[in-house]
ZAMARGU-4260 file (C-alpha; in steps of 0.2 Angstrom, whole numbers, plus 5000, padded with zeros to 4 digits):
<rodrens>
0) 5082/5091/4983 | 5097/5084/4991 | 5109/5071/4983 | 5104/5059/4997 | 5086/5060/4991
5) 5089/5058/4973 | 5098/5042/4976 | 5084/5034/4986 | 5075/5025/4972 | 5092/5016/4968
10) 5095/5012/4987 | 5077/5006/4989 | 5079/4995/4974 | 5093/4985/4982 | 5085/4986/5000
15) 5075/4971/4998 | 5064/4960/4986 | 5048/4967/4994 | 5050/4985/4989 | 5060/4979/4974
20) 5044/4970/4968 | 5034/4986/4970 | 5047/4997/4961 | 5049/4985/4947 | 5031/4985/4943
25) 5031/5004/4943 | 5047/5006/4933 | 5041/4994/4920 | 5025/5003/4918 | 5034/5019/4916
30) 5047/5013/4903 | 5034/5004/4893 | 5022/5019/4894 | 5021/5024/4876 | 5018/5007/4869
35) 5006/5002/4883 | 4996/5018/4881 | 4994/5016/4862 | 4989/4998/4865 | 4976/5002/4877
40) 4969/5018/4869 | 4960/5007/4856 | 4952/4997/4870 | 4947/5011/4881 | 4930/5015/4872
45) 4926/4997/4868 | 4929/4990/4886 | 4924/4996/4903 | 4937/5002/4914 | 4942/4988/4926
50) 4950/5000/4938 | 4937/5012/4944 | 4940/5030/4948 | 4943/5033/4966 | 4935/5049/4974
55) 4945/5060/4986 | 4937/5074/4996 | 4951/5077/5010 | 4957/5091/4998 | 4941/5100/5001
60) 4936/5096/4983 | 4929/5080/4976 | 4942/5074/4964 | 4949/5058/4958 | 4964/5050/4966
65) 4972/5051/4949 | 4969/5070/4948 | 4975/5073/4966 | 4993/5079/4966 | 4997/5074/4984
70) 5003/5058/4992 | 4987/5050/4998 | 4981/5033/5001 | 4962/5028/4999 | 4954/5013/5007
75) 4937/5010/5000 | 4921/5003/5009 | 4923/4987/4999 | 4941/4984/5005 | 4935/4988/5023
80) 4922/4975/5022 | 4932/4961/5014 | 4948/4964/5023 | 4939/4964/5040 | 4945/4981/5045
85) 4937/4986/5062 | 4946/5001/5068 | 4959/5013/5063 | 4973/5002/5069 | 4968/4989/5056
90) 4970/5001/5042 | 4989/5000/5043 | 4988/4982/5036 | 4983/4991/5019 | 4993/5007/5020
95) 5012/5005/5023 | 5016/5023/5028 | 5004/5022/5042 | 5008/5015/5059 | 4997/5013/5074
100) 5003/5008/5091 | 4995/5006/5108 | 5004/5007/5125 | 4999/5002/5142 | 4982/5010/5140
105) 4970/5011/5126 | 4971/5030/5126 | 4990/5029/5123 | 4987/5025/5105 | 4998/5035/5093
110) 4997/5037/5075 | 5013/5039/5064 | 5014/5044/5046 | 5031/5042/5037 | 5039/5038/5053
115) 5034/5054/5062 | 5023/5052/5077 | 5018/5061/5093 | 5003/5061/5104 | 5005/5049/5118
120) 5012/5049/5135 | 5002/5063/5143 | 4985/5072/5141 | 4993/5089/5136 | 5002/5083/5120
125) 4992/5083/5105 | 4994/5072/5090 | 5005/5078/5075 | 4994/5067/5064 | 4976/5074/5063
130) 4961/5062/5063 | 4945/5069/5056 | 4928/5061/5054 | 4917/5069/5042 | 4928/5085/5043
135) 4927/5086/5062 | 4944/5085/5071 | 4946/5072/5085 | 4959/5080/5096 | 4964/5064/5106
140) 4967/5046/5102 | 4953/5041/5114 | 4940/5049/5104 | 4945/5040/5088 | 4949/5022/5092
145) 4932/5015/5093 | 4926/5003/5080 | 4923/5011/5063 | 4906/5018/5058 | 4897/5014/5042
150) 4911/5021/5031 | 4912/5026/5013 | 4931/5027/5013 | 4947/5031/5023 | 4959/5044/5016
155) 4977/5045/5023 | 4986/5061/5017 | 5005/5061/5020 | 5015/5076/5023 | 5009/5093/5030
160) 4991/5098/5026 | 4990/5114/5036 | 4983/5124/5021 | 4968/5112/5021 | 4965/5108/5039
165) 4964/5121/5053 | 4972/5110/5067 | 4987/5099/5070 | 4990/5092/5052 | 5009/5095/5052
170) 5013/5077/5048 | 4998/5071/5040 | 4979/5067/5041 | 4968/5052/5043 | 4951/5057/5036
175) 4936/5045/5039 | 4922/5049/5027 | 4905/5040/5032 | 4890/5037/5021 | 4877/5050/5020
180) 4859/5047/5022 | 4850/5042/5005 | 4833/5046/4998 | 4830/5028/4994 | 4826/5014/5007
185) 4840/5003/5012 | 4849/4995/5026 | 4861/4981/5031 | 4863/4969/5046 | 4878/4958/5050
190) 4883/4946/5064 | 4900/4939/5068 | 4906/4925/5079 | 4924/4920/5081 | 4937/4913/5093
195) 4940/4920/5110 | 4921/4921/5112 | 4920/4935/5099 | 4902/4941/5096 | 4900/4957/5085
200) 4885/4964/5077 | 4882/4979/5065 | 4866/4986/5058 | 4860/5001/5049 | 4846/5008/5039
205) 4843/5024/5028 | 4828/5031/5019 | 4817/5047/5016 | 4806/5055/5029 | 4800/5067/5016
210) 4805/5071/4999 | 4818/5084/5006 | 4823/5075/5022 | 4832/5058/5023 | 4839/5049/5038
215) 4851/5035/5043 | 4854/5026/5059 | 4869/5014/5062 | 4875/5005/5077 | 4887/4991/5082
220) 4893/4982/5097 | 4908/4970/5100 | 4912/4958/5114 | 4926/4946/5115 | 4936/4937/5129
225) 4954/4943/5132 | 4968/4933/5124 | 4979/4936/5139 | 4976/4931/5157 | 4980/4938/5174
230) 4986/4923/5184 | 4984/4933/5200 | 4966/4936/5198 | 4961/4923/5185 | 4953/4937/5174
235) 4956/4940/5156 | 4966/4954/5149 | 4965/4963/5132 | 4947/4959/5130 | 4934/4969/5119
240) 4918/4977/5125 | 4913/4992/5115 | 4897/4999/5106 | 4893/5014/5096 | 4878/5022/5088
245) 4877/5036/5075 | 4861/5045/5068 | 4861/5057/5053 | 4848/5068/5045 | 4851/5076/5028
250) 4840/5090/5023 | 4839/5097/5005 | 4827/5111/5004 | 4833/5116/4987 | 4845/5108/4974
255) 4858/5121/4980 | 4856/5118/4999 | 4861/5103/5009 | 4861/5102/5028 | 4869/5086/5036
260) 4866/5083/5055 | 4876/5070/5064 | 4874/5064/5082 | 4885/5050/5088 | 4890/5041/5104
265) 4902/5026/5108 | 4909/5018/5124 | 4923/5006/5128 | 4925/4996/5144 | 4940/4985/5143
270) 4954/4977/5153 | 4969/4984/5144 | 4983/4982/5142 | 4993/4966/5145 | 5010/4970/5150
275) 5024/4956/5149 | 5042/4954/5155 | 5053/4955/5140 | 5070/4956/5149 | 5073/4951/5167
280) 5087/4960/5175 | 5094/4956/5192 | 5081/4966/5201 | 5067/4957/5193 | 5075/4940/5197
285) 5077/4947/5215 | 5058/4951/5215 | 5054/4934/5208 | 5064/4926/5222 | 5057/4936/5236
290) 5039/4939/5231 | 5036/4925/5217 | 5023/4927/5204 | 5031/4934/5189 | 5031/4927/5171
295) 5049/4928/5166 | 5054/4932/5148 | 5039/4923/5141 | 5028/4937/5133 | 5019/4925/5121
300) 5012/4915/5134 | 5000/4929/5136 | 5000/4927/5155 | 5005/4939/5168 | 5003/4942/5186
305) 4996/4959/5192 | 4987/4962/5209 | 4976/4976/5201 | 4966/4972/5186 | 4968/4986/5173
310) 4953/4995/5166 | 4950/5008/5152 | 4933/5016/5152 | 4930/5028/5137 | 4914/5037/5133
315) 4913/5049/5117 | 4899/5059/5111 | 4896/5073/5098 | 4885/5082/5087 | 4890/5091/5070
320) 4880/5101/5058 | 4887/5104/5040 | 4879/5116/5028 | 4883/5116/5009 | 4876/5131/5000
325) 4879/5133/4981 | 4881/5151/4976 | 4886/5152/4958 | 4901/5153/4955 | 4906/5147/4973
330) 4900/5135/4987 | 4899/5140/5005 | 4902/5126/5017 | 4900/5127/5036 | 4904/5113/5049
335) 4900/5116/5067 | 4904/5103/5080 | 4904/5100/5099 | 4911/5084/5106 | 4915/5077/5124
340) 4926/5063/5129 | 4927/5055/5146 | 4941/5043/5150 | 4944/5034/5166 | 4958/5022/5168
345) 4967/5013/5182 | 4981/5000/5182 | 4994/4992/5193 | 5008/5005/5193 | 5022/4992/5194
350) 5014/4979/5183 | 5018/4965/5195 | 5009/4953/5208 | 5016/4962/5223 | 5007/4978/5229
355) 5022/4989/5227 | 5013/5003/5217 | 4995/5001/5222 | 4987/5011/5209 | 4989/5022/5195
360) 4973/5032/5191 | 4968/5045/5178 | 4951/5052/5176 | 4949/5065/5162 | 4935/5075/5154
365) 4938/5083/5137 | 4926/5095/5129 | 4929/5103/5111 | 4920/5115/5100 | 4925/5118/5082
370) 4919/5129/5068 | 4925/5129/5050 | 4918/5140/5036 | 4925/5140/5018 | 4921/5146/5001
375) 4925/5135/4986 | 4924/5140/4968 | 4914/5129/4957 | 4915/5138/4940 | 4921/5127/4926
380) 4925/5142/4914 | 4939/5150/4924 | 4957/5146/4923 | 4957/5148/4942 | 4950/5137/4956
385) 4951/5144/4973 | 4946/5141/4991 | 4947/5152/5007 | 4941/5147/5024 | 4943/5150/5043
390) 4943/5138/5057 | 4940/5140/5076 | 4944/5128/5090 | 4941/5128/5108 | 4945/5114/5120
395) 4944/5111/5139 | 4953/5097/5147 | 4952/5092/5166 | 4961/5078/5174 | 4962/5070/5191
400) 4975/5057/5194 | 4985/5048/5208 | 5000/5037/5209 | 5001/5028/5226 | 5011/5015/5235
405) 5005/4998/5240 | 5007/4988/5256 | 5022/4978/5249 | 5033/4992/5244 | 5041/4995/5261
410) 5046/4976/5262 | 5053/4977/5245 | 5063/4993/5249 | 5069/4985/5265 | 5076/4970/5257
415) 5083/4979/5242 | 5092/4992/5254 | 5097/4978/5266 | 5088/4987/5280 | 5097/5004/5277
420) 5081/5013/5276 | 5077/5008/5294 | 5093/5015/5299 | 5090/5031/5290 | 5074/5033/5299
425) 5082/5031/5316 | 5096/5043/5311 | 5083/5056/5307 | 5073/5053/5323 | 5058/5045/5314
430) 5050/5028/5319 | 5059/5014/5310 | 5047/5006/5298 | 5034/5018/5300 | 5039/5034/5290
435) 5044/5030/5273 | 5035/5020/5259 | 5019/5018/5268 | 5003/5011/5260 | 4993/5025/5252
440) 5007/5037/5251 | 5010/5045/5234 | 5006/5059/5222 | 4988/5066/5220 | 4985/5078/5206
445) 4973/5090/5198 | 4978/5096/5180 | 4970/5104/5165 | 4972/5114/5149 | 4962/5127/5140
450) 4966/5128/5122 | 4959/5141/5110 | 4965/5142/5092 | 4960/5149/5075 | 4966/5149/5058
455) 4963/5157/5041 | 4968/5147/5025 | 4966/5146/5007 | 4972/5139/4991 | 4973/5145/4973
460) 4975/5133/4958 | 4980/5141/4941 | 4978/5131/4926 | 4992/5139/4916 | 4989/5127/4901
465) 4978/5113/4898 | 4991/5102/4905 | 5000/5112/4918 | 4993/5118/4935 | 5001/5129/4948
470) 4995/5128/4966 | 4998/5140/4980 | 4991/5138/4998 | 4993/5147/5014 | 4988/5145/5032
475) 4989/5157/5047 | 4987/5149/5064 | 4986/5156/5081 | 4986/5145/5096 | 4984/5149/5114
480) 4985/5138/5129 | 4982/5140/5148 | 4987/5125/5159 | 4988/5121/5177 | 4995/5106/5188
485) 4992/5105/5207 | 4999/5091/5216 | 4999/5084/5234 | 5014/5073/5237 | 5015/5063/5253
490) 5031/5053/5248 | 5042/5061/5261 | 5057/5050/5257 | 5057/5058/5239 | 5059/5075/5248
495) 5075/5070/5256 | 5091/5079/5249 | 5105/5067/5251 | 5118/5079/5244 | 5113/5091/5258
500) 5112/5077/5271 | 5129/5071/5266 | 5136/5089/5269 | 5128/5090/5286 | 5130/5072/5292
505) 5147/5068/5286 | 5155/5085/5284 | 5158/5083/5265 | 5160/5097/5253 | 5146/5100/5241
510) 5157/5092/5227 | 5161/5077/5238 | 5143/5075/5243 | 5138/5073/5224 | 5151/5060/5221
515) 5145/5042/5222 | 5157/5031/5233 | 5161/5046/5244 | 5143/5050/5249 | 5136/5034/5255
520) 5118/5042/5255 | 5117/5044/5236 | 5112/5026/5234 | 5095/5030/5242 | 5091/5041/5226
525) 5086/5025/5217 | 5071/5024/5229 | 5065/5042/5226 | 5051/5037/5215 | 5040/5053/5216
530) 5052/5069/5216 | 5044/5084/5224 | 5033/5095/5212 | 5031/5114/5210 | 5013/5118/5206
535) 5010/5129/5191 | 5005/5142/5186 | 5015/5151/5200 | 5024/5168/5203 | 5037/5163/5190
540) 5028/5152/5178 | 5012/5158/5170 | 5007/5142/5162 | 5003/5150/5146 | 5009/5148/5128
545) 5004/5159/5114 | 5010/5153/5097 | 5007/5158/5079 | 5014/5153/5062 | 5011/5155/5043
550) 5013/5139/5033 | 5011/5137/5014 | 5011/5125/5000 | 5018/5127/4982 | 5015/5114/4969
555) 5016/5111/4950 | 5006/5097/4942 | 5008/5092/4924 | 4997/5080/4914 | 5010/5072/4904
560) 4996/5061/4895 | 4978/5057/4899 | 4985/5043/4910 | 5000/5050/4918 | 5002/5065/4930
565) 5018/5072/4937 | 5019/5084/4952 | 5032/5092/4963 | 5029/5102/4979 | 5036/5111/4994
570) 5025/5112/5009 | 5027/5117/5027 | 5017/5113/5043 | 5016/5119/5061 | 5010/5112/5078
575) 5009/5123/5093 | 5017/5121/5111 | 5012/5105/5120 | 5012/5105/5139 | 5018/5091/5150
580) 5003/5089/5163 | 5011/5074/5171 | 5020/5072/5188 | 5037/5073/5179 | 5034/5091/5173
585) 5048/5101/5181 | 5053/5119/5180 | 5067/5122/5166 | 5085/5124/5170 | 5085/5142/5166
590) 5072/5144/5180 | 5079/5133/5193 | 5096/5126/5198 | 5098/5112/5211 | 5112/5112/5223
595) 5118/5113/5241 | 5117/5126/5247 | 5103/5131/5235 | 5109/5143/5222 | 5100/5158/5217
600) 5087/5156/5203 | 5070/5163/5199 | 5061/5148/5207 | 5072/5149/5223 | 5071/5168/5224
605) 5052/5167/5223 | 5052/5155/5238 | 5044/5141/5227 | 5058/5129/5229 | 5054/5113/5238
610) 5066/5101/5245 | 5075/5089/5233 | 5068/5098/5218 | 5077/5095/5201 | 5075/5104/5185
615) 5067/5097/5169 | 5055/5102/5156 | 5037/5109/5157 | 5033/5109/5138 | 5039/5105/5121
620) 5040/5121/5110 | 5031/5122/5093 | 5037/5111/5080 | 5038/5115/5061 | 5038/5104/5046
625) 5044/5106/5029 | 5044/5093/5015 | 5050/5092/4997 | 5041/5080/4986 | 5040/5074/4968
630) 5028/5061/4962 | 5019/5053/4948 | 5001/5046/4947 | 4997/5035/4932 | 4982/5025/4929
635) 4976/5014/4914 | 4962/5002/4912 | 4970/4988/4921 | 4985/4995/4930 | 4989/5010/4941
640) 5005/5016/4949 | 5008/5031/4961 | 5026/5036/4966 | 5032/5049/4978 | 5050/5053/4983
645) 5051/5064/4998 | 5063/5074/5010 | 5054/5078/5026 | 5061/5087/5041 | 5054/5093/5057
650) 5062/5107/5067 | 5059/5106/5086 | 5051/5089/5084 | 5040/5086/5100 | 5047/5070/5108
655) 5039/5061/5122 | 5052/5052/5131 | 5049/5038/5145 | 5060/5042/5159 | 5063/5024/5164
660) 5061/5013/5178 | 5062/5025/5192 | 5046/5036/5190 | 5037/5028/5176 | 5033/5045/5170
665) 5036/5055/5154 | 5047/5070/5149 | 5043/5082/5134 | 5058/5088/5124 | 5061/5096/5107
670) 5073/5087/5095 | 5082/5100/5086 | 5079/5092/5069 | 5072/5075/5064 | 5073/5070/5046
675) 5066/5057/5035 | 5070/5054/5017 | 5060/5040/5008 | 5051/5033/4993 | 5033/5027/4992
680) 5025/5017/4979 | 5007/5010/4977 | 5002/4999/4963 | 4986/4991/4958 | 4985/4978/4944
685) 4969/4970/4937 | 4978/4955/4930 | 4961/4949/4924 | 4943/4954/4926 | 4943/4943/4941
690) 4961/4944/4948 | 4969/4959/4956 | 4986/4962/4964 | 4991/4977/4974 | 5009/4980/4980
695) 5013/4995/4990 | 5030/5000/4999 | 5038/5013/5009 | 5057/5014/5011 | 5063/5027/5023
700) 5079/5033/5031 | 5075/5042/5047 | 5088/5051/5058 | 5089/5063/5073 | 5100/5076/5065
705) 5101/5086/5081 | 5094/5080/5098 | 5106/5087/5111 | 5100/5087/5129 | 5087/5073/5128
710) 5080/5069/5145 | 5086/5052/5151 | 5083/5040/5166 | 5087/5047/5183 | 5088/5065/5178
715) 5102/5062/5166 | 5104/5071/5149 | 5109/5062/5133 | 5114/5067/5116 | 5104/5057/5103
720) 5111/5067/5088 | 5115/5055/5074 | 5104/5040/5080 | 5089/5032/5073 | 5073/5037/5081
725) 5062/5023/5089 | 5049/5014/5079 | 5055/5019/5062 | 5057/5004/5050 | 5068/5006/5035
730) 5056/4996/5024 | 5037/4993/5026 | 5027/4984/5012 | 5008/4979/5010 | 5003/4967/4997
735) 4985/4962/4993 | 4979/4949/4981 | 4960/4946/4978 | 4950/4935/4966 | 4932/4936/4963
740) 4920/4927/4951 | 4902/4924/4948 | 4895/4907/4951 | 4878/4906/4944 | 4869/4921/4952
745) 4881/4922/4966 | 4898/4931/4968 | 4912/4923/4977 | 4929/4931/4982 | 4945/4927/4991
750) 4958/4939/4997 | 4974/4940/5007 | 4984/4954/5014 | 5002/4954/5019 | 5011/4968/5029
755) 5030/4966/5031 | 5040/4978/5042 | 5059/4977/5043 | 5068/4979/5059 | 5065/4995/5070
760) 5073/5000/5087 | 5061/5001/5102 | 5070/5015/5110 | 5077/5032/5106 | 5090/5029/5120
765) 5103/5016/5114 | 5106/5010/5132 | 5089/5004/5133 | 5089/4997/5115 | 5105/4987/5120
770) 5095/4980/5135 | 5081/4973/5124 | 5093/4967/5111 | 5080/4965/5097 | 5071/4975/5084
775) 5053/4976/5079 | 5052/4965/5063 | 5037/4955/5057 | 5026/4948/5043 | 5007/4948/5046
780) 4995/4940/5035 | 4976/4942/5035 | 4964/4932/5024 | 4946/4931/5020 | 4934/4923/5008
785) 4915/4925/5006 | 4900/4923/4994 | 4886/4935/4991 | 4870/4927/4985 | 4858/4936/4972
790) 4847/4941/4987 | 4861/4951/4994 | 4864/4939/5008 | 4882/4935/5011 | 4893/4923/5021
795) 4912/4926/5024 | 4926/4918/5034 | 4941/4928/5039 | 4957/4927/5049 | 4969/4940/5055
800) 4987/4935/5059 | 4983/4918/5052 | 5001/4912/5053 | 5002/4917/5071 | 5017/4929/5070
805) 5024/4935/5086 | 5032/4951/5090 | 5034/4965/5103 | 5024/4980/5098 | 5032/4992/5111
810) 5044/4991/5126 | 5049/5002/5141 | 5060/5000/5156 | 5051/4992/5170 | 5046/5002/5185
815) 5056/4998/5201 | 5067/4985/5192 | 5083/4992/5186 | 5090/4983/5170 | 5073/4975/5166
820) 5062/4978/5150 | 5043/4976/5150 | 5032/4977/5134 | 5017/4973/5124 | 5014/4959/5112
825) 5004/4959/5096 | 4987/4950/5095 | 4987/4932/5092 | 4978/4924/5077 | 4960/4928/5077
830) 4946/4921/5065 | 4928/4921/5063 | 4912/4919/5052 | 4901/4934/5047 | 4884/4934/5040
835) 4878/4950/5032 | 4862/4955/5024 | 4859/4971/5013 | 4842/4977/5009
</rodrens>
């Protein structure tokens, strides 16, 4: 491990009081371990354990959190209820290493663990953080962001998990474990009302159908007015309208055989997402003066103007069947799943009141099939525990999209160019005012991807002694993709080559024609919003990728005492090629060279070049991860502390870069190396039988060690080597305090949760970061209190963001408005009352 990593604990200690509080509690426990252990040993048998053992199953074995030598955070069903956790995004209020962000649409949600994230900005890119529900992989954010089902717990595994999971776990895993059907009758029902017209209801029941067959049925819905308003239409923005239903059957024909069938469906139909002006450049102020109707630099008014009401409509459904068959001395597990996800969204392309960009539409359908089979040893007499398995995954994605101009764009361009576009049309022999930037012109696309992947994996645990265990795990993954993008582009202005026109019209040399100030036509490039596109696959590009890799884990775990475990590990991870299926997908520079006259290149020689084509990127090559980690897990009756120090690197990190205010699109690129060194600590202290305190912290030092040739605005290339990646805070802490006590036959509780995040840049590109001039830093506090009567009827009041903290969650250069920044705001304070009955 590097010297940089070994000094992290000392750096973190001085970084701030928040992580210092966490570290001080943990270090005090370690230093006082012998005396504390002796003092507690006498009480262990006489008193009940105040801190219960927490079960973890994401390692494909049922073990306790204390005995699981990997960095994992567990959120229990009790915490989920009391902390008012509704979806995956809410979980980050309890897990500091987890970060969930949402962009301009609901399906652009991205999950980050330890500062590493990818998975938004295009249908072709897959997440580096795998989301699994009852062992079934959810391949896109849109299939996992609905309100949570009836959960038993949520497990967040940090670092590569490829030897345990068959698909895209190179950065970490979020595993949701739902409650299985029971052979005793039971159920629950709850109703919630809150501000912004919130109405939410959950209900479920479970019980036996026969002595061998049990069922459960759970459902929920949520409706809420939006906290933002579109002043152009008078409609709400960022509302809630979603529901889900989930049915299960559990069949146990013998004590060694269990079948679990799960069928689920959920829908979202919401006006999302509110986009606000953060920084108003000169162009934005020009738009304001000419067209009016823009809320300038006041994002927390939650008001905006947009001529098109955005909409996100998502429908997910699926079925899975799990078989667990015990064959002494091993258990066979099979999980078969089929899922579909339909996603229709449309929005105002320019985010303003004028009809510059009339419509941005995406209509996608995703079908996935997966099959996992594994054998797990279950003998208690052997010094070896083992698991071997295989995984198969097949996915089909089809998308229809369009990006079209509105009726006001021509007027906007005429004013911005001071009538020069009219003159250009006349020069080219076209009717002035009737050729370029016409209502309905734009790009119309059909795109899709077929993905087939399989893997074999296994782990072996060798109990060398009663205290020392060695673990070796391996995974071989093969991943094939076939993609296509076909586009019809009716933006004739974007097809004009102003370098070539400069040569022809003014007699300039090619070098002069590319020099601003010499060629007066180059200024028109800022209005070329939709550069021409070359469909693929084609005669040069086959639209295929075929990747494979072997990843592995090596770990030593040592039980220093019955209460303290130490471990050290080295693990690697792998994620296959991700394809850019958007309108900014371009042939790479080795396949096409722009210029006048057009130089030889494979694309040009094959006759595929179209006017004004520029090179770019088609995909991001496979990324590989490696992490060195040392950790400690310690738990006594009243106190537990988990500590991890890690050095994590991703080679060829798949970055999704927003190209800026010209096209509003994305480019995919590989950062040569991105690294993060950090310290994580989790503590849980039962101060008394009634009062508990949890203090967790993550301190990270993230850096692009090598990111040359990163795509920038306007086709530029920038070197981001040595810069801090966007959205990577140095320090994140979560603190929870709860108190409960019996009052007669009732039980009352009160709790508060505080998440602190230090400053983090919004952009990878320093130029854009300088424009916004602020970093993302916040303190969010949530609180709840409730009482449960002896008849299992409970009442609770809750609030999220109770101190009304305001911050920008994400930002981007504004389309058509050079020098301006738009972004998204956090949710304002919300509160409500919940009534729940368990029977």
